C-alpha positions in Angstrom: 114.8 -20.1 -57.8 111.5 -19.1 -59.3 110.2 -22.6 -58.7 111.1 -22.4 -55.0 109.4 -19.0 -54.7 106.3 -20.5 -56.3 106.3 -23.4 -53.9 106.8 -21.1 -50.9 104.0 -18.8 -52.1 101.7 -21.7 -52.6 102.5 -23.1 -49.1 101.8 -19.7 -47.6 98.4 -19.7 -49.3 97.8 -23.3 -48.1 98.7 -22.3 -44.6 96.4 -19.3 -44.6 93.5 -21.4 -46.0 94.0 -24.1 -43.4 93.9 -21.6 -40.6 90.7 -20.0 -42.1 89.1 -23.5 -42.2 90.0 -24.1 -38.6 88.7 -20.8 -37.5 85.4 -20.9 -39.3 84.9 -24.5 -38.2 85.6 -23.7 -34.6 83.0 -20.9 -34.7 80.4 -23.5 -35.8 81.6 -26.3 -33.5 81.3 -24.0 -30.5 77.6 -23.6 -31.2 76.9 -27.3 -31.5 75.1 -27.3 -28.1 72.7 -24.6 -29.4 72.2 -26.5 -32.7 71.6 -29.7 -30.7 68.8 -28.0 -28.7 67.2 -26.8 -32.0 67.2 -30.3 -33.4 65.8 -31.8 -30.2 63.1 -29.2 -30.0 62.0 -30.2 -33.5 62.6 -33.9 -33.1 62.2 -34.7 -29.4 62.4 -38.4 -30.1 66.1 -38.2 -31.0 68.8 -39.0 -28.6 70.9 -36.0 -27.5 74.2 -38.0 -27.6 73.5 -39.2 -31.1 72.8 -35.7 -32.3 76.0 -34.3 -30.8 78.0 -37.3 -32.2 76.6 -36.8 -35.7 77.2 -33.0 -35.6 80.7 -33.5 -34.3 81.5 -36.1 -37.0 80.3 -33.7 -39.8 82.3 -30.8 -38.4 85.5 -33.0 -38.1 85.2 -33.8 -41.8 85.6 -30.1 -42.5 88.9 -29.9 -40.6 90.6 -33.2 -41.3 92.8 -31.8 -44.1 93.5 -28.5 -42.4 94.6 -30.2 -39.3 97.1 -32.2 -41.3 98.5 -29.1 -42.9 98.8 -27.3 -39.5 100.5 -30.3 -37.9 103.1 -30.9 -40.6 103.8 -27.6 -42.3 106.2 -26.3 -39.6 108.4 -29.4 -40.1 108.2 -29.6 -43.9 111.5 -27.9 -44.7 115.1 -28.8 -43.7 118.0 -26.4 -44.3 121.5 -27.3 -45.2 124.5 -25.1 -45.7 123.4 -23.6 -48.9 120.2 -25.6 -49.6 116.6 -26.0 -48.6 114.9 -29.3 -48.9 111.6 -30.9 -48.2 111.6 -33.3 -45.3 109.1 -35.9 -46.3 110.2 -38.2 -43.4 108.6 -35.8 -40.9 105.7 -34.9 -43.2 104.0 -38.0 -44.6 100.8 -35.9 -45.4 102.8 -33.6 -47.7 104.8 -36.5 -49.1 101.7 -38.2 -50.3 100.5 -35.0 -52.0 103.9 -34.2 -53.5 104.2 -37.8 -54.9 100.7 -37.7 -56.4 99.2 -40.3 -54.1 96.4 -38.0 -52.8 95.1 -36.2 -55.8 96.7 -38.0 -58.8 98.7 -34.9 -59.4 102.3 -34.5 -58.2 104.7 -31.8 -57.3 103.3 -28.2 -57.5 100.1 -29.5 -59.1 99.4 -31.6 -56.1 99.9 -28.7 -53.8 97.5 -26.6 -55.9 94.9 -29.4 -55.5 95.4 -29.3 -51.8 94.8 -25.5 -51.8 91.7 -26.0 -53.9 90.4 -28.6 -51.4 91.0 -26.3 -48.5 89.1 -23.4 -50.2 86.3 -25.8 -51.1 86.1 -26.9 -47.4 86.1 -23.3 -46.3 83.1 -22.6 -48.5 81.2 -25.7 -47.2 81.5 -24.9 -43.6 78.0 -23.9 -42.7 75.9 -24.7 -39.6 73.0 -25.7 -41.8 74.9 -28.8 -42.9 74.8 -29.9 -39.3 71.0 -30.0 -39.5 70.8 -31.9 -42.8 70.9 -35.5 -41.4 68.0 -34.8 -39.1 65.6 -33.3 -41.6 62.7 -35.7 -42.4 
């Protein structure tokens, strides 16, 4: 029972972290038009569409893992009469983590690595990274 409690606590932390990543990323993404203008002011020779595409690509890298968590976490568990199970058929993202395919660690250790990745992503979300490819 302690193991189940640890898994549920960890999944709750993963859920919170993924939501924080999405929220912070959205705050930055919503300002891409302003950041694009800044870049074009400094480098008028650049193409507006190319700048927007590059910034969008960078910001989507921040949220890729969080989006997978948000998509699959609600369907992760199945309930039986007296049991709770993990439904890997409807959660291939979590299946890969649980089986060690994603981080080389399986089970709870894999989930801990996912949590660590989300917190790392959260720390990296910064509008200054959107400018980096355009600095000369």
